[in-house]
N, C-alpha and C positions, 0 to 999 in steps of 0.2 A: 504494500500500500504506500502511496505517496504522501505520507503524513506531513513531512517538512514542506513539500510543495503546496499542499492544501492550507498549511498554516500561514502562507503568504496572503491569503484572502483572494480577492478578485484576480490579481495577476497570477496567482498560483493556479487557479481554475483555468484561466486563459492559456497558460503555459501547458497545462496538462492536456487540454483540448488540442493545442497545436502539436504536441508531441505524438498524440495518438492518431491524429487525422491528417497531418500535413503530407502533401505529395512529395516524398523524398525517397531516394534510393540509396544515396551515399551519405556518410556522416556529416560532411561539410554542408550538404543541402539541408539536412535537418537542423544543424546548428544555425544556419542562416535564418530559418523560420523562427527558431527560439529567440535569437538575438533581435530579429525584427519585432517580435512581440514585446520584448523588453523595452526596446527603443520607443515603441508606440506608447507604452505605459509611463515611461520615465517622467514626463512633464507633470504628471499627477502625483508622483511619489514624493514623500517627505525626504529629508536629507539622509536619515539613517537607512531608509528603504532604498534610496538611490545608490548609496554606497554598497549595500548588499547586492543589488541587481547588477551594478557595475562589475563587481568581482565575479559574480555568476556568469555574466556574459563573457568575461575574459577567459574563464576556465572551460567553457562548454566545448569549444572547438577541439582543444587538445584531448579532453576526456573522451569525446566520441571517436575521434581518430585513433586513439590508443586502444579502444575496446572493440571497435566494429569495422568490418569491411563494407557491410551493407546494413541498412536500417529499414528495410521495406517489409519486414514481417511483424506480425502482432506481438509475438514473443519478444522480439528485439526491442520493440517500443516499450513494452512493460519493463524490460531491463533498463532502458534509458530512464524511466521514471525512478528506478532505484538509484541510479547514478546521480540523478538530479538531487535526491535526498541527501546524499553524501556531499555534493557540491554546495548545497544550501547550508548545511551545517558548517562547512569550512568557511563559506562566505560570511556567515553570521559572526564567526570569531574574528575574521579579518576586519569586517566592517566595524565591530565594537572597538578594535584597536585604533581605527581611523579617528574615532571620537574621543580618545583618551589622551 
């Protein structure tokens, strides 16, 4: 389950939808969709949320490229949700450090 993703609220739901439904075959294509969704949401985000999303956007390309050759199966997309949970946890820690 994508608990960390859903804990982000509206952007988490939007990202989950994008991950599960985006037309993408290769990791960089899916990462493009994820980053596009983040960029569309950023103007509405607060400072701390912007920091978290920035770090998430920076890490997503590398994470997907390292773990997948293709991302066009339902099972792979579910695994991507799990990876997003880990990336969000890391981004939360780094974003907190940005404000201390």
